[in-house]
N, C-alpha and C positions, 0 to 999 in steps of 0.2 A: 516628853511625848512627841514623837514625829508624827507628823501630818502627811498621809499617803492618799493618792487618788489613782484611779485606773479606768480604762475605757472598756466598755463592752460593746464591741461592734459585731454585728450580725448582718449576714448577708444570705439569702436563700435558706433560711433556717440553719446556718452553720455559723459557728462562732470563730473570729479570728484569735488565733493564739500565736504566741512567739516563744520561740527556744532561746534561752539565755546561753550566751557565749560561754565557751569552757573557761574562759579567762577572768570572769566575773568571781568576785569573793563569795557571794551567797547564791546557792543554788545553781552552780554551772551546770549546763546541760539539760536543765528543767524546763518545763513549759508553764506559760503564764499569759495573762492579758496585759497589753501595753499599759504602763503606769510606772510612778515613782514618787519621790518625796519632794516636799514643798521648798520652794527658794524664795527667799525673801518674805513678802506678804501676799503671796499668791492666794486666791480663794480656791477651794477644792475644784471647781470646774476648770479654773485656769491650769491647774497641775495636769489634769488629764489631758487637755488640749496640747499643752508644751511637751508632754512626755510622749503622746502618741505621735506628734510631729517629728521629735528627736528619734524614737525608736524605730518607726516604720515609714515616715514620710507622708503620712496622710494627715488632711486637715479633719480633725474630729469636731463635731458639733454635738454637745451633751443635750439631750432632750429631757432626761428624768434621772434623778438620783435613784438607783436600783437598791442598793444595800449600803449600809453604813454599821461599822462595828469596830470595836477595840480588838486588836490582835493580841495573841498570846504573849507577845514581846512588848505590849503597851502602845503600839501605833494605832493612831485614829485613821482608819480606812474608809474611802468613799469609793464606790463603783457607780458609774454612769452608763446608762444607755444611751446611744446616739448614733447619727448618721455620719458618714464620710465621704469626702471626695479625694481625688487624687489617685497616683499610683504609688505601690507599696516599694520604697527604698529602704532597705535595712541598715542600721547603724552598727556596723561589724564590731565595734569595741564592746558592745552590750548584747547583741542578737545575731544568732548565727542561722536561724531559718524561721520560716513562719508557715501556717497552713490554716485552711478552713476546715472546721471539724463538726460533725454531728455530735450528738450526746454520747452515744456508745464509743466512738473513736476517742473523744476528748477524755471520757471516764477512765480509759486504759493508760493514759499518759502519766508520766511522773510530774506533779505539779510544783512549783515555787510557792512558797508563803501559803496563804489559807484560801486562795481564790478558787480551788475546786469546790470550795462550799457554795458558789453560785450556780454550779451546774444544775442541782436538782431543782432549784427555783426557776430558772430558765426554761427547763423541760416543763415544769408544771404550769407555768404561764403560756405554754405553746410558742416560745419564742425561737427554740431550737427543737429539732427531732432527734 
């Protein structure tokens, strides 16, 4: 089982999404939230912090475990809500673009993995519009 964590970053009722580079193996050109797999003995929160820094250059501070599930491929996935600081600097090997999206805009995108499942929950909790 692979241990995966991702960061839900919201600003002004919009979610930060990143577009995966066309050169990556899985879901090239698809949208997702910053995240990735475990290295060594990292805790779930540490994965989210590291992956966010690597992919978009932001310092992420996890505040709350938002959702945890086992993916269709058997990965254990954690998503964290949290704050951020810094400026966005993309890692071009993995990420080719980013944007801040409201619910309707995000719903129309092609999403990588199963992270699209968090959108209705974020809207229900009035975290995004």
